[in-house]
C-alpha positions as CSV (number, residue, x, y, z in Angstrom):
1,M,130.2,157.8,89.7
2,K,128.9,156.5,92.6
3,K,131.4,156.1,95.2
4,T,132.1,159.4,93.7
5,S,128.3,160.8,94.5
6,I,128.6,159.1,98.0
7,L,132.4,160.2,98.6
8,V,131.4,164.2,98.0
9,V,127.9,164.3,100.0
10,F,129.5,163.2,102.9
11,A,132.0,165.2,102.0
12,L,130.1,168.4,102.2
13,L,128.5,167.1,105.0
14,F,131.8,167.0,107.0
15,L,132.8,169.9,106.4
16,S,129.1,171.7,107.3
17,I,129.6,169.7,110.7
18,S,133.3,171.2,111.1
19,S,132.0,174.4,110.7
20,S,130.8,175.6,114.1
21,T,129.0,178.7,112.2
22,V,127.3,176.9,110.1
23,W,125.7,174.3,112.3
24,A,124.5,177.5,114.3
25,K,121.3,176.5,112.7
26,G,121.8,173.2,110.9
27,T,119.9,170.0,111.4
28,I,120.6,166.6,110.5
29,K,117.6,164.5,109.5
30,L,117.1,160.8,109.4
31,G,115.4,160.1,107.0
32,F,112.3,156.6,106.5
33,E,110.6,155.6,103.3
34,P,108.5,152.9,103.4
35,G,107.9,152.9,99.7
36,G,107.3,155.1,96.7
37,N,105.7,154.7,93.0
38,L,108.5,155.0,90.2
39,S,106.9,156.2,87.0
40,T,107.9,156.7,83.1
41,N,107.0,157.5,79.6
42,I,108.8,155.3,77.3
43,S,107.5,155.8,72.9
44,G,104.5,156.9,74.5
45,Y,103.4,154.4,77.4
46,M,103.3,155.2,80.9
47,L,105.2,152.9,83.2
48,G,104.1,152.4,87.0
49,Y,106.8,150.2,89.5
50,G,106.3,149.8,93.4
51,V,109.7,150.7,95.3
52,D,111.2,148.8,97.8
53,Y,112.0,151.0,101.3
54,G,114.9,153.4,101.7
55,F,116.5,155.5,104.2
56,S,117.8,158.4,103.5
57,V,120.6,161.5,105.5
58,A,119.8,165.7,105.6
59,G,121.8,167.9,106.8
60,E,119.8,171.7,106.2
61,Y,120.9,175.1,107.5
62,L,117.4,177.4,108.5
63,H,118.4,181.6,109.4
64,N,115.2,182.9,110.9
65,L,113.6,185.6,109.2
66,N,111.3,186.5,112.4
67,E,109.4,184.0,114.5
68,Q,107.6,182.4,112.5
69,V,109.2,182.1,109.0
70,E,112.8,180.4,108.5
71,L,114.8,179.8,105.5
72,G,117.5,178.3,104.0
73,G,119.0,175.5,102.2
74,G,119.8,171.6,102.7
75,I,121.3,168.5,101.1
76,E,120.3,165.3,101.2
77,Y,121.5,161.3,99.9
78,Q,119.4,158.6,99.4
79,F,120.4,155.1,99.8
80,N,119.8,153.5,97.0
81,R,116.6,151.4,96.7
82,R,114.5,148.9,94.6
83,V,112.1,148.8,91.9
84,K,110.0,145.5,92.7
85,G,109.5,143.1,90.6
86,L,113.3,144.4,89.0
87,D,116.7,143.8,89.5
88,T,117.9,147.3,89.9
89,G,118.0,150.3,91.7
90,F,118.6,154.3,92.2
91,S,119.0,156.5,95.0
92,F,119.0,160.6,94.3
93,I,120.6,163.4,95.9
94,P,118.9,166.6,96.0
95,V,120.3,169.9,96.8
96,Y,117.3,172.5,97.4
97,G,116.3,175.7,99.5
98,T,113.7,175.3,102.2
99,L,110.8,177.5,103.4
100,K,109.6,176.8,107.1
101,L,106.2,178.0,109.1
102,H,106.0,178.1,112.6
103,A,102.0,177.1,112.9
104,P,101.7,175.8,116.3
105,L,98.4,174.3,116.6
106,S,98.0,174.6,119.9
107,E,99.6,175.7,123.1
108,G,102.9,173.9,123.9
109,F,102.9,172.1,120.7
110,D,105.5,173.7,118.5
111,S,104.4,172.1,114.7
112,Y,105.5,173.4,111.6
113,F,105.4,173.6,107.7
114,T,107.8,173.1,105.1
115,A,108.0,173.7,101.4
116,K,110.9,172.5,99.6
117,I,112.5,172.9,96.1
118,G,115.7,172.6,93.9
119,Y,117.5,170.4,91.8
120,N,118.0,166.3,92.3
121,Y,121.4,164.2,90.9
122,L,120.1,160.6,89.6
123,S,122.4,157.7,90.6
124,L,121.9,154.1,89.2
125,S,122.5,150.6,90.5
126,E,125.6,149.4,88.0
127,S,123.2,146.8,85.6
128,L,121.2,150.3,84.4
129,Q,124.9,152.0,83.9
130,N,125.0,152.2,79.7
131,L,121.4,154.6,80.2
132,D,122.0,157.9,79.8
133,Y,120.8,159.5,82.1
134,G,120.7,163.5,84.2
135,G,118.9,165.2,86.9
136,G,115.7,166.9,87.6
137,F,113.6,168.9,89.8
138,F,112.9,168.1,93.1
139,Y,109.5,169.4,95.7
140,S,107.9,168.4,98.3
141,L,105.7,169.7,102.0
142,G,106.0,168.1,104.8
143,A,105.3,169.2,108.4
144,G,106.8,168.1,111.7
145,I,107.2,168.8,115.5
146,D,109.6,170.6,117.6
147,L,109.9,168.6,120.2
148,N,112.0,170.4,122.3
149,T,115.0,172.6,121.3
150,R,117.6,169.8,120.0
151,Y,115.2,167.1,118.3
152,A,111.9,167.1,115.6
153,V,109.8,164.6,113.7
154,E,108.7,165.8,110.3
155,V,106.8,163.5,107.8
156,E,107.2,164.6,104.1
157,Y,105.7,163.8,100.2
158,A,108.3,164.5,97.5
159,V,109.1,164.5,93.5
160,N,112.3,163.8,92.7
161,R,112.2,164.0,89.4
162,A,114.8,163.2,86.4
163,E,115.8,161.7,82.5
164,L,117.1,158.5,81.2
165,G,117.0,156.2,77.9
166,Y,119.1,155.3,75.5
167,I,118.9,158.1,72.8
168,F,116.4,160.6,73.1
169,K,115.4,160.5,77.8
170,Q,112.5,160.3,79.1
171,P,110.9,161.7,82.6
172,F,111.7,159.4,84.5
173,N,110.0,160.5,88.3
174,Y,110.0,158.7,92.3
175,S,107.3,159.9,94.1
176,K,107.2,159.0,98.1
177,I,106.5,160.1,102.2
178,R,109.6,160.6,104.3
179,L,109.4,160.0,107.9
180,S,112.4,162.1,109.2
181,A,114.3,162.2,112.8
182,G,115.8,165.3,113.4
183,Y,119.1,166.7,115.0
184,K,119.5,170.1,116.1
185,F,122.5,172.2,116.5
């Protein structure tokens, strides 16, 4: 399942890159998450774990509605990250819609705010493959700066939700801060 997910993500990114009309307003982002928090509710008990740092790659396509608003969508692949204190890991693949609002804070300073909402797929490391699991809701809020016509930097708070369990599925929530650098086509 994990290898299939990775292949699907990279195939979609390759198809998107090869189509020049799609990437007329596309962006590829490389992200770094310095850590995060994982929480789950098992048999009525809320459990929380720290999560090690992680990396991600995302592709987005945005369409200008006017000078201040862009609307579009994207897909992100989060590389496997480890849960602190446990010998296990996980990753998510969110597919989302995104809204970008340009809000210059001063003249010559092209800043913006983003909101993303969508669905994400959960992928577990091999040590947890016997669990029953499923994807769930994804959302994020962020802010960024367009450095010029090609480069941007961004910071966002994101929450990935899913379900997992042996008999009854329980909520599985991963929240994080992501720092990213993007290249616009």
